[in-house]
C-alpha positions as CSV (number, residue, x, y, z in Angstrom):
1,M,0.0,0.0,-0.1
2,S,1.6,3.4,-1.1
3,S,1.3,5.9,2.0
4,C,3.5,8.3,3.7
5,S,4.2,5.6,6.6
6,T,6.1,3.3,4.2
7,C,7.9,6.0,2.2
8,L,11.6,6.4,2.4
9,F,11.4,10.1,2.8
10,F,8.9,10.1,5.7
11,K,10.1,10.6,9.5
12,N,7.3,9.8,11.6
13,A,6.4,11.7,14.8
14,Q,3.7,11.2,17.3
15,I,0.6,12.5,15.4
16,M,2.1,14.3,12.2
17,G,5.3,13.3,10.5
18,S,7.6,15.2,8.1
19,C,7.9,14.6,4.5
20,R,11.7,15.1,3.4
21,R,11.3,14.6,-0.3
22,Y,12.2,18.1,-1.1
23,P,14.4,20.7,0.7
24,Q,11.3,22.3,2.3
25,M,10.0,19.8,4.8
26,L,6.2,19.4,4.8
27,N,4.0,18.1,7.8
28,K,1.8,15.1,6.6
29,H,-0.1,12.4,8.4
30,E,1.2,8.8,8.0
31,N,-1.8,7.9,6.1
32,D,-1.5,10.7,3.4
33,W,-0.3,9.8,0.0
34,C,1.4,12.6,-2.1
35,G,2.3,10.6,-5.4
36,E,5.8,10.6,-4.8
37,H,6.0,7.5,-2.8
38,V,9.5,5.5,-2.8
39,L,9.3,2.2,-1.1
40,A,11.6,2.1,1.9
41,P,14.3,-0.9,1.4
42,M,13.1,-4.0,3.2
43,A,15.7,-6.4,4.9
44,L,15.4,-10.1,3.4
45,V,16.1,-13.0,5.7
46,Q,17.0,-16.5,4.2
47,M,15.2,-19.2,6.0
48,P,16.2,-22.7,6.2
49,V,14.4,-25.4,4.4
50,Y,12.6,-28.4,6.1
51,D,12.1,-31.6,4.2
52,I,9.2,-33.5,5.6
53,M,10.0,-36.8,3.9
54,T,13.5,-37.2,5.4
55,D,12.8,-35.0,8.4
56,T,16.1,-32.9,7.8
57,V,16.9,-29.1,7.8
58,T,19.1,-27.8,5.2
59,E,19.9,-24.3,3.9
60,A,18.3,-23.0,1.0
61,P,20.1,-23.9,-2.4
62,K,22.1,-21.1,-3.6
63,R,21.0,-19.6,-7.0
64,K,23.7,-20.1,-9.7
65,Y,24.3,-16.8,-11.6
66,T,25.2,-17.1,-15.4
67,R,26.4,-14.3,-17.7
68,K,24.1,-13.4,-20.5
69,K,25.2,-13.6,-24.0
70,D,26.0,-10.5,-25.8
71,A,23.3,-10.0,-28.5
72,A,25.7,-8.4,-30.8
73,A,28.0,-11.4,-30.9
74,V,25.3,-13.9,-31.6
75,A,23.9,-11.8,-34.5
């Protein structure tokens, strides 16, 4: 949901917060939405994988990254 409470540029206070998107700070409520919403970054946590058939816990498999082929070299 896009609202000031989840925006990267919003600093929350008790009732009203301040929007720091531009040099001039504006007082806004956390439920307001100005249209300039930038989602604050979330921290991702890697969870272990539980296999119910073998009753074991393993770390999640790491993704193998491969280099994309150059489009000009193929043509």
